[in-house]
C-alpha positions, 0 to 999 in steps of 0.5 A: 374805111380806116380801121378803128383803133382803141388808142384813138378812141381812148385819147378822144375821151381823155381829151374831153374829160381833161377839158372839163376836169384837172387831174393826173393821168392815172385818175383820168385813166380810171375814170375812162376805165369805169366808163368802158367797163360800165362800172358803178363808180364811187369818187371820194375825197375831201370837200372842194376837190372836184368830185362832182366836176369829175363825175359830170366831166366823165358823163359829158365826155362820153355823150351820156345824158345824166341826171343828178341828185344831191344827198341829204338827211331828208332824202327819199327814194322817190327823189331819184326814182320818181313817183306815181301821181294820181291824175283825177281826169284820167282816173289812174296813176301816172309815173313821173320818172326821176333822174335815175332813168337817164343814161347815167346818174350822178349822186352827190354826197352819198354818205348823207343819203338815209339808208332807207333811200339807199336801199332803192339803189340796190336793184338799179346798180345790180340789175338795171331796174327799179320798182315803184308801187309794185311796178318794175321799170327798166333803166337805160342799157347804158346806165351807170351810177357815179356817186361822190362821198367825202373821204372821212370815216363818218361819211363812209360808214354811213353807206349801206355795205350792200350798196358799197359792194355794188360799186365796181370801182372807187377813185380817190380825188386829192387836192390840187397842188399850188402849181396846179391851182395856179395853172387852173386860175391862169388858164381856165378849162374850156370844155370841148363841146359837141352838138349832140354827143353822138360821136362820143357815144359811138366812141364809148360803144366801140370801146365797150365792144373792144373791152368785152373781147379783151383776153384774160388767161386762167393764170391771170384769173387765178392771180386775182383770186389769190389776191382776193383770197388773202384779203378775205383772210384778213377781213372775215370774208370781205370782199365778196365775189362781186369784187372778183367780177369787178376786178376782171371786168375793169382790168379788161378796160385797163388793158385796152386803154394801155393798147393791149388785147390781153390782161396781165398780172400788172393790170390786176395789181394796178387796179386792186386797190381801186376795186377793193379799198372801198369794200374794206374800209380803205385799209391800204396795207391790206392791198399791199400785203396781198400783193407781197404775199402772193408774190412770195407764193 
């Protein structure tokens, strides 16, 4: 049997994402890192930049059955969790699961979801479970949330900080250049389809297994913690420990995508903004300041 190479599996997923979504190499790499690390991912950008397309392309490329919900001011938790309905003939309640019970869920326009409904996401994002009418329901072992948000202050500030903190990764999607738009119009994307998505699921499972074995030295961990400590000094203790966990988790996937079985300080630097920015209200000078200060030390 031929040995399985992570580079081949990564290229396999990248081809499938790019067959559905046009983006630069770094964005594609970040989308794969989110998949491999099973990190809840927040995709931000101006309207019409393909945020929802990116989310759907990512799930489809990995063979994940995904549910969808669109945020609006009238949304209730039951719109994505589901609800129990009284069945008179059976004299009992029957639970009808919502889109969150798929292998992944795409939540469009998170900034428009009322905070009372956002609260239902906390256990799902953190523990893979939801509670409805006092009963706990487990989600899929592969579950991850990919949410989109318009990158303006009003939408970002409308998201509960506790929900924001549970996104391991944020990815900014920018508008296409004129040349990219021309290419999209003259050579439309043709999605690479599979009959059942089983091969993609196996590729993702293998990459996740490889990623969990990627080595992280104590020195690299300390480097990441020093970066976060500097940022916390500027931001009244933000970000939380979840950011540290996410930084190392995603760095493992990033190193694997680069063809290595060990994490370097460069991996941590490359991902710091994507792990921290959404937690500190998108203040890019903080990330660069942390890197420069720790470099001096």
